[in-house]
C-alpha positions in Angstrom: 150.3 78.4 82.3 152.8 76.9 80.0 155.4 74.3 80.8 158.2 76.8 81.3 156.1 78.9 83.7 155.1 75.8 85.7 158.7 74.7 85.9 159.9 78.1 87.1 157.1 78.1 89.8 158.1 74.6 90.9 161.8 75.6 91.1 161.0 78.7 93.1 158.8 76.8 95.5 161.6 74.2 95.9 164.2 76.9 96.7 161.9 78.6 99.2 161.2 75.5 101.3 162.6 75.4 104.8 166.0 73.8 104.6 167.7 71.9 107.5 171.1 70.6 108.3 172.7 68.8 111.2 175.7 70.1 113.1 177.7 68.7 116.0 177.8 70.7 119.3 180.1 70.0 122.2 179.6 71.3 125.8 182.9 72.7 127.0 182.1 71.9 130.7 180.9 68.3 130.5 182.3 67.3 127.0 178.8 66.0 126.0 178.2 66.1 122.2 175.0 66.1 120.4 173.8 66.8 116.8 170.8 69.1 116.7 168.9 69.8 113.5 169.4 73.5 112.5 167.4 75.4 110.0 169.6 77.1 107.3 166.6 78.8 105.8 163.1 79.2 107.3 160.1 80.2 105.1 157.6 81.6 107.6 154.9 81.5 104.9 155.1 77.8 104.3 156.5 76.4 107.6 153.8 76.3 110.3 156.4 75.9 113.1 158.8 78.5 111.8 157.7 81.3 114.0 157.4 79.0 117.0 160.9 77.7 116.4 162.4 81.2 116.4 160.8 82.0 119.7 161.8 78.8 121.5 165.4 78.1 122.4 167.0 75.1 124.0 170.1 75.6 126.2 172.4 72.9 127.4 173.7 73.8 130.9 
């Protein structure tokens, strides 16, 4: 591999990593607020908990 190919592969790997962000949620009933971490992009090939995270859901009641 040459330097350009290696740089392209590294750039591609970086773009395909699971990316997270934080958002603020507010319960309309009790006015509680919290900031869960939310995945913007999930790479199921590299993120071992990606599939599990899609199956699980947390609900504030």
